VOMAR-173349 format. One line per field, with one value per residue (C-alpha): x, y, z; residue number from 1. Coordinates in Angstrom, 1 decimal, decimal comma, always signed. Example, Ala and Ser with C-alpha at 12.3 -4.5 7.8 and 13.67 -1.06 7.14 Angstrom:
BEGIN
east	[+12,3	+13,7]
north	[-4,5	-1,1]
up	[+7,8	+7,1]
seq	[1	2]
***
This chain:
BEGIN
east	[+0,0	+1,6	+1,8	-0,8	-3,1	-2,7	-3,4	-6,5	-7,5	-7,0	-9,1	-11,9	-12,0	-12,0	-14,6	-17,0	-16,8	-16,9	-13,7	-11,0	-8,1	-4,8	-3,2	-5,9	-5,6	-1,8	-2,2	-4,6	-2,2	+0,7	-1,5	-1,6	+2,2	+2,5	+0,5	+2,9	+5,2	+8,0	+11,5	+10,5	+10,8	+11,7	+8,7	+9,5	+6,5	+8,5	+6,2	+6,9	+6,2	+3,0	+1,6	+2,4	+1,0	-2,3	-2,7	-2,3	-4,9	-7,3	-6,4	-7,0	-10,6	-11,2	-9,3	-8,3	-7,6	-5,0	-1,4	+1,4	+4,1	+7,3	+9,5	+7,7	+7,7	+5,2	+1,9	-1,8	-2,9	-5,6	-7,7	-6,4	-6,1	-3,6	-0,6	+1,3	+4,8	+8,4	+11,3	+14,8	+17,7	+20,8	+20,4	+22,9	+20,1	+17,6	+18,5	+17,8	+14,7	+13,5	+13,8	+12,7	+10,9	+11,7	+12,5	+12,6	+16,2	+17,1	+20,7	+22,0	+20,8	+19,6	+21,3	+19,4	+21,5	+19,5	+16,7	+17,4	+15,9	+12,3	+13,1	+13,1	+10,9	+10,8	+11,1	+9,2	+7,6	+4,7	+6,9	+9,0	+12,1	+12,2	+14,5	+16,7	+19,8	+19,6	+20,1	+19,8	+16,6	+13,1	+10,9	+7,2	+5,4	+1,8	+1,6	-1,0	-1,3	-2,5	-2,8	-0,9	+0,7	+1,5	+4,5	+8,3	+9,2	+9,5	+9,0	+5,4	+4,3	+5,8	+4,3	+0,9	+1,2	+1,0	+2,1	+3,2	+4,5	+4,0	+6,4	+5,1	+4,0	+7,2	+8,2	+6,3	+7,8	+6,1	+7,0	+6,3	+7,6	+4,0	+2,7	+4,8	+4,5	+7,4	+6,0	+8,6	+12,0	+12,6	+16,3	+17,3	+20,7	+22,6	+20,9	+18,1	+14,7	+13,0	+9,6	+8,0	+8,7	+7,4	+4,1	+3,7	+4,4	+1,8	-0,9	-0,1	-0,2	-3,5	-4,9	-3,5	-5,1	-8,4	-7,9	-7,4	-10,6	-12,6	-11,1	-11,1	-14,5	-14,3	-10,6	-10,1	-8,0	-7,8	-4,4	-1,2	-0,8	+2,4	+3,3	+6,0	+7,1]
north	[+0,0	+3,3	+6,4	+8,0	+5,1	+5,3	+9,1	+8,4	+5,8	+8,3	+10,9	+8,4	+7,3	+10,7	+12,1	+9,2	+9,3	+13,0	+12,9	+15,5	+15,9	+14,0	+17,3	+17,7	+14,1	+14,5	+17,6	+15,8	+12,9	+15,3	+16,9	+13,5	+13,5	+17,2	+16,5	+13,7	+14,2	+16,6	+15,3	+11,6	+11,1	+12,7	+13,1	+11,9	+11,8	+12,8	+14,5	+12,0	+9,0	+10,4	+11,2	+7,9	+6,0	+8,0	+7,5	+3,8	+3,9	+5,5	+2,9	+0,1	+1,3	+2,2	-0,6	-3,3	-5,9	-3,6	-4,6	-2,4	-1,9	-3,8	-0,7	-0,1	-3,7	-6,3	-7,4	-6,7	-3,4	-5,2	-3,8	-6,2	-3,7	-1,4	-2,4	-0,3	-1,7	-0,9	-0,9	-0,8	+0,9	+3,0	+6,6	+7,3	+6,5	+9,0	+12,0	+9,9	+8,4	+11,8	+12,8	+9,7	+7,5	+3,8	+2,3	-1,3	-2,0	-2,6	-3,7	-0,8	+2,6	+1,2	-1,8	-4,0	-4,1	-6,9	-9,3	-11,2	-14,5	-13,6	-11,8	-8,1	-5,7	-3,5	-5,6	-4,7	-6,2	-5,3	-6,2	-3,2	-5,0	-7,6	-5,7	-3,9	-5,8	-4,2	-0,6	+2,1	+3,6	+2,2	+3,8	+3,5	+2,9	+2,7	+0,1	-1,3	-5,0	-5,4	-9,1	-11,1	-14,5	-16,2	-18,5	-18,8	-18,7	-15,7	-17,7	-18,7	-15,2	-13,7	-16,4	-15,8	-12,0	-11,1	-7,7	-8,7	-11,7	-12,5	-14,9	-16,0	-13,3	-11,3	-10,4	-8,8	-8,0	-5,3	-5,8	-2,2	+1,2	+2,5	+0,3	+2,0	+5,4	+6,1	+8,3	+8,8	+7,7	+6,7	+6,8	+4,0	+4,3	+1,1	-1,4	+1,1	+0,5	+3,8	+2,4	+5,7	+7,3	+4,1	+4,3	+7,9	+7,0	+4,2	+6,6	+9,0	+6,2	+5,0	+8,5	+8,6	+5,3	+6,8	+9,7	+7,1	+5,3	+8,5	+10,0	+6,8	+5,2	+1,5	+1,2	-1,8	-0,6	-3,7	-5,2	-5,8	-3,5	-3,0	-5,0	-4,6	-8,1]
up	[+0,0	-1,1	+1,0	-1,3	-0,8	+3,0	+2,8	+0,8	+3,4	+6,1	+4,3	+3,6	+7,2	+8,7	+6,3	+6,6	+10,4	+10,6	+12,6	+12,9	+10,5	+11,0	+12,3	+14,9	+16,1	+16,3	+18,4	+20,8	+21,1	+21,9	+24,7	+26,5	+26,7	+27,6	+30,7	+31,8	+34,8	+33,9	+34,1	+34,2	+30,4	+27,1	+24,8	+21,3	+18,9	+15,7	+13,2	+10,4	+12,7	+14,1	+10,7	+9,1	+12,2	+12,2	+8,5	+9,1	+11,9	+9,4	+6,8	+9,3	+9,6	+5,9	+4,2	+6,7	+3,9	+2,1	+2,0	+3,3	+0,6	+0,7	+1,3	+4,6	+5,7	+4,5	+5,9	+6,0	+7,5	+9,5	+12,3	+15,0	+17,9	+19,5	+21,7	+24,3	+24,5	+25,3	+22,8	+24,5	+22,8	+23,5	+24,5	+21,7	+19,2	+20,6	+18,3	+15,2	+16,7	+17,6	+14,0	+12,1	+14,6	+14,9	+11,4	+10,3	+9,5	+5,8	+6,5	+4,4	+5,7	+9,0	+10,6	+13,1	+16,3	+18,0	+17,4	+14,2	+15,2	+14,4	+11,2	+10,3	+12,2	+15,3	+18,4	+21,6	+24,7	+27,0	+29,9	+30,9	+32,2	+29,4	+26,9	+29,4	+28,3	+24,9	+26,1	+28,8	+27,5	+27,2	+24,5	+25,1	+21,9	+20,7	+18,0	+15,6	+15,9	+12,3	+11,2	+13,9	+13,9	+17,1	+17,2	+17,2	+13,5	+11,2	+7,9	+8,8	+9,7	+6,5	+4,3	+5,8	+5,1	+8,8	+9,9	+13,4	+15,2	+18,9	+20,4	+23,7	+26,1	+26,1	+22,5	+19,6	+16,2	+14,1	+10,5	+9,3	+10,4	+9,9	+12,8	+15,4	+17,1	+19,5	+22,2	+25,0	+26,2	+29,7	+30,7	+33,0	+34,8	+35,2	+37,6	+38,3	+36,7	+36,6	+37,2	+38,3	+34,9	+33,2	+35,1	+34,1	+30,5	+30,6	+31,9	+29,0	+26,5	+27,8	+27,3	+23,8	+22,9	+24,1	+21,6	+18,8	+19,8	+19,8	+16,7	+14,6	+15,2	+14,4	+15,2	+17,5	+20,4	+22,6	+22,7	+24,8	+27,8	+29,9	+32,9	+35,5	+36,4]
seq	[1	2	3	4	5	6	7	8	9	10	11	12	13	14	15	16	17	18	19	20	21	22	23	24	25	26	27	28	29	30	31	32	33	34	35	36	37	38	39	40	41	42	43	44	45	46	47	48	49	50	51	52	53	54	55	56	57	58	59	60	61	62	63	64	65	66	67	68	69	70	71	72	73	74	75	76	77	78	79	80	81	82	83	84	85	86	87	88	89	90	91	92	93	94	95	96	97	98	99	100	101	102	103	104	105	106	107	108	109	110	111	112	113	114	115	116	117	118	119	120	121	122	123	124	125	126	127	128	129	130	131	132	133	134	135	136	137	138	139	140	141	142	143	144	145	146	147	148	149	150	151	152	153	154	155	156	157	158	159	160	161	162	163	164	165	166	167	168	169	170	171	172	173	174	175	176	177	178	179	180	181	182	183	184	185	186	187	188	189	190	191	192	193	194	195	196	197	198	199	200	201	202	203	204	205	206	207	208	209	210	211	212	213	214	215	216	217	218	219	220	221	222	223	224	225	226	227	228	229]
***
């Protein structure tokens, strides 16, 4: 599905439902994070990532059987729900993420540092502590589940045209950049899990999911939610 087709899907969904424009929805989402506890997190929400994610939300309602184009990661757009998850990374990556969002590695421009076993994609977990060995920063993300496969093997999910893969309860792989909206970064010093900041981030994310449910009528918003094991 091309960017133009996604934009058309967004326009169709918002016009049919009488919902606000993508820009208005983006502003409401940002308001949820502006109200979060100051100093506990770094708000990200890069413009390009927010726009493409909201366009995909609209497309999930208007054209859930469409297929995301190869260049953005493959898989059906679907309307399978919304996850709130954590992606761990190094704080050194934050400037690029703040500008571009989280991007599926292509091995050329963007290299995948971890998580090759389940194939290409953006790796995340609903469990806050799970990915802490991969970096000093947890990025809380709101993600579209799309069409999801559950299992341990990448080949099956890609063959079935699924846009995400869930491996057990701990690991989820999102095949497309468009499925993931990085919201805020929580810096975690060595051996200290900054759970207070994480809880504040979860509250902000929950409010943002509420905005999506209200502004995109028909969008399924049930999905994985954070836990602190």
